[in-house]
N, C-alpha and C positions, 0 to 999 in steps of 0.2 A: 473490177478490181476489188479484192477482198478488203474490207474496212478493218483497220486496227483501231479498236475502240479506245484503248489507252496507250498512247504513244510513249508515256513515261516508263513503260516496260522496256523500251529500247533506246531511249534518248532522254537525258536530263542535264540541266545546268545546275551549278551550285556556286554560291559566292560565300566568302568568309573573310574575316579579319585575322591577320596573323597574331599568334601569341608567343612565338619563340620556343615552343615545346619541341623536344627532340623527336617525338612521334605524336601524331594527333589523328584520331579517327573523325571523319566527316561523314555524316549520314544524309542521304538524299531525302527530299520531302515530297516526291511525286506520289500519285495514287497507287503505283505498283513499286515493288522492290526491284532494284536494278543492280546487277553485278556487271560492271562494264568490262569490255575487252579493249577499249581505247579511252584514255583520258588525255585531254589536251588542256593544259592550264597556263594561265598568264597572270602576272602581277599587274594590277590595275593602277595603283597609285604611284608607281616608280618604273623607270626604264628597266626592263629585264627581258631575256629571251623567252619566246614561246617554247613550252616543253611538251613533247608528245611521247607517251609511254603506252605500250600495248602488251597484252597477255601472251602474244606469240614470241616476241623478243625477250620478255621478262621485265620485272619491275625495276631493275637497276639499269636498264638500257634506254637512253634518251636521244631523240633527235630534235633539232630546233628548226621550226618551219621558216624562220627568218634568216637562216644561215645556210651556206652550202658546205658545211663541215661534216666530217664523218660522225657516226654514232659515238656517244661517250658512255662510259660506265660510271655511275655514281650511286652509291648505296645510301646516301643521306637525304635524298630528295623525296623518295616515294617508297612506301613499304608494302602496300598490298591493295588488290582489288577485293572488296568485301561483298557480302551478300546483298547489301543495300548501301553502298558508298565506297569510300576509299580511305586509306590511311596514308597520310603524308609525313614527310620528315621535317627538316628545318632549313633555314637559309633564306636569303633575300628573294629568291625566285619562287618560294612556295609558302613560307611561314614566318617571316620576320615580324617581330612584335609591332603592331600598329599599322602595318601595310595592309592594303586590301587586295583580294585575289578573286579569280573566277576559274571555273573548270567546266569543260564541255565533255560529256561522257556518252559513249555509244556501246551498245551490246550488239554482237553479230546477230543478224536476222535476215532471212531470205527476203530479197527485193530491197532491203534497206541498207545493209552494211556488211562488208566481208573484208577480212584481212588475208592477204596472200604473201607467203614467204617463198622465195625462189633463189636459185643460184644461177648467175649468168653463164652463158656459153659462148658469147661473142658471135653467134651465127645470125645471119639475116633471116627475117620472117619467122622468128621464134614464137611459138604459141605456148601460152601458159594457162593452165586450168584454173578456174575459180568456182566458188559456190554461191554466188549472188543469186543465181536463178533467173535473172533478167539481164538484158544488155546494160552495162554500166552507163550511168549518166555522167559520172565523174570518176577519174582514176588519178591517184596521187602516188608517185613512185619515188623511192629514195634508195640510193646505193649506200651501204652502211660502213664500208671500211676505207673509203677515199672521199676527198672533198669534191662533192658533186652537187648540182642543183636538184630541186624537186620538180621534174616535169609533171604537168597536169594535162590530162585529156578531159575535155568537156564535149558532150555529144552535140551541143549547139555549134561548136567550132568544127567538129569532125576530126578524123584521124590524120588529116594532112597538116593540122595545126597543133600548137602547144602554147602554154603559158607556164611561167615558173611561179610556184607558190612562194619562193623566197625572194622574188623580184617584183618590180613594179612596171616592167616593160609591156608593150603591146603584144598581142598574140602574134606568133611567128609561124612560118611554114618550114617544116624540116622533116624529111622522110625518115631519117635514122632513129626517130623515137618510136612511132607507132606503125612503121612500115606502110603507111597510107592504107591501113587495113582496119576497118571498124571492128570493135569487139563484138562478141556475141553473148548469148545467155550462159555460155559455158567456158569460153576462152577469151583472152586478149592477146594481142600480138605486139611484140617489141622487135626492134631491129638491132643495129650494130653499135649504136652510141653507148659510151661507157656509163652514162647516167641511167641507162635502163638495162644494159646487157653486157657488161664487161665479163670476160671469161673468168670463171671461178669466183666471182665477187658475189657476196650475199646482198639481197634486196628485200625490202618490205614494200608492199603495195596496199593502199587503202582504196576500196571500191565502194561506191555509193550508187544506189539505184532509185528509180521512181516507184513510189507506192502511195498508199493512202496517207502516209505520214512523212514522206520525203519527196523532194522535188529538185531535180538538177536541170536547169534550163537557162533561158536568156530573156532579156527584154531590151527595148530601145527607149532611150530617154526622150523627153519632149521639151526640156529646157524651161519648164514652167514650175513655179512653186506648188501649183496644183498638179502634181506630177502623175506619172504613169501608175496605173493600178496593175499589179501582177497577181494573177490568179494561181493559187497553189492547190486549192481544194481542202485546205485546213487552216486553222489559226496557228501562225508560226510561234515556235519557241526560240528559233535560231535562224538567222539569215547571214550568209557570207556572199559578198559580191566583188567583182573586178571589172573595170572598164577595159575593153579589149582592143580599142583602136588608138590607144595612146598611152603615154606614161601616167600611171596612177596606181596608188597603193590598193591592196586588198583591204576589206573591212568586214568586221563581224559585229552584229547586233544580237541581243538576246533578251528574253523575257524576265530574267532575274535582275540584271543590272539596270534595266528600264522596265519597271513593273506596270507602267501605264503609258498611254500615248501622250505626246509624241515620243517615239523610241529614239533616243539621242545619245546613247553611250556607245562609242566606237572603240574597238581594238583592232590591231593590225597584224594579221598573220605573217606578213613579210617584214615587220619591224619590231624592234625592242621597245618602242615608244610606250609611254604611259597612256592611259585612257584619255580620249578626247570627248568633249561634249559639243555636239553639233546637231541642230535640227536635221532630221533624216527622213523618217518614215513612220507610218502607223502599222501595227499589227492588227489586222481585222479578221473576221471569222472565217474568211475563205482565201486569204492571201495577205499581201502587203501593199499599202498605198504610199507612194513617195510624196514627201512634203518639202522638198528642197530642189532648187534649180542649179545647184553647183555641180561641177564636173565629176566629183567623186561618186555621184550617184545618179545624175540626171542631165547630162549635157544633151542638147538638142541633136537628135539623129544618131547619137553614139550607141553602139551595142555594149551590153553588159552581160556577163555570165553570173549565175548565182547558184547557190545550194541552200536549201531550206529544210528544216525539220519541224515537226508539229508539236504544239502543246495539246491541241484537241483536233479531231476530225471536224470538218464542216458540219456533217450530220453523222451520228453513230449508226451502227447496224440496227439499232432499235428505234431510230428516228429522233434521237435527242440532238438538237442543234447546238453548235458552239455559241457561247455567249460573247458579246462584244466586250472589249476592254473598257 
């Protein structure tokens, strides 16, 4: 697997405190410049919806990962994807004075991330082309004009199962999402359900793969505060998890809101809740080490799916190892 020596060229986190300005440019601080294709931002200090904006749909088009509502058009929240950052607007979900915020930002890159826009046709076993270049590890699909959930495919669960990004339920079995057909390095398959293939409806799909800077997989909890170690092959900048055998929220941790171990700042993709502080995990040079025995992250014998992105590779192509936090 080719090593991406600087993951900040394709993924970066950013945090800021609102100042109430009508427009505000935010500059990333990674080693490389990054013009994102997807920005996902969330108010930390107050209850507010998760906001997802991408370059395919346009800067005024927003979907909320915690809701099953249609896409909305709002010209006040987000202005532009810049050569090394983003320009935001105003309002409580993005730039109210004194509130704190974070944003996760991805650039399309083979094996790491791809955005696919398609129009449904209502047919069974519909194949849709993508440009990820590898079999997707995670796919998140949203129908844009009607109130529909966010079905999620995870390779550890397989194409017979799904979970909802906007929900907290256990993984379910349902053929009309993925047609019981595993995606390939060039196509994925959807079936007849309106959440993935309503006739003439527009859809957006976010595809994530496994690479030297990204990992989509699963782990099993051990119920011990000296918890499971999960090998990713890099020092994480971002981890998102979900318990799949019972009711439990999704969670996101990152290296900007928690700049040292233990990583304990949680946000919820399926909820509008403000940020929580809970002992959770350590980001280490080659993965993450769980430091909590509670069910949200480490129930004994329970399976969890996760998606992670790198701050640094474990070892660069020139032999430089990642430093511990």
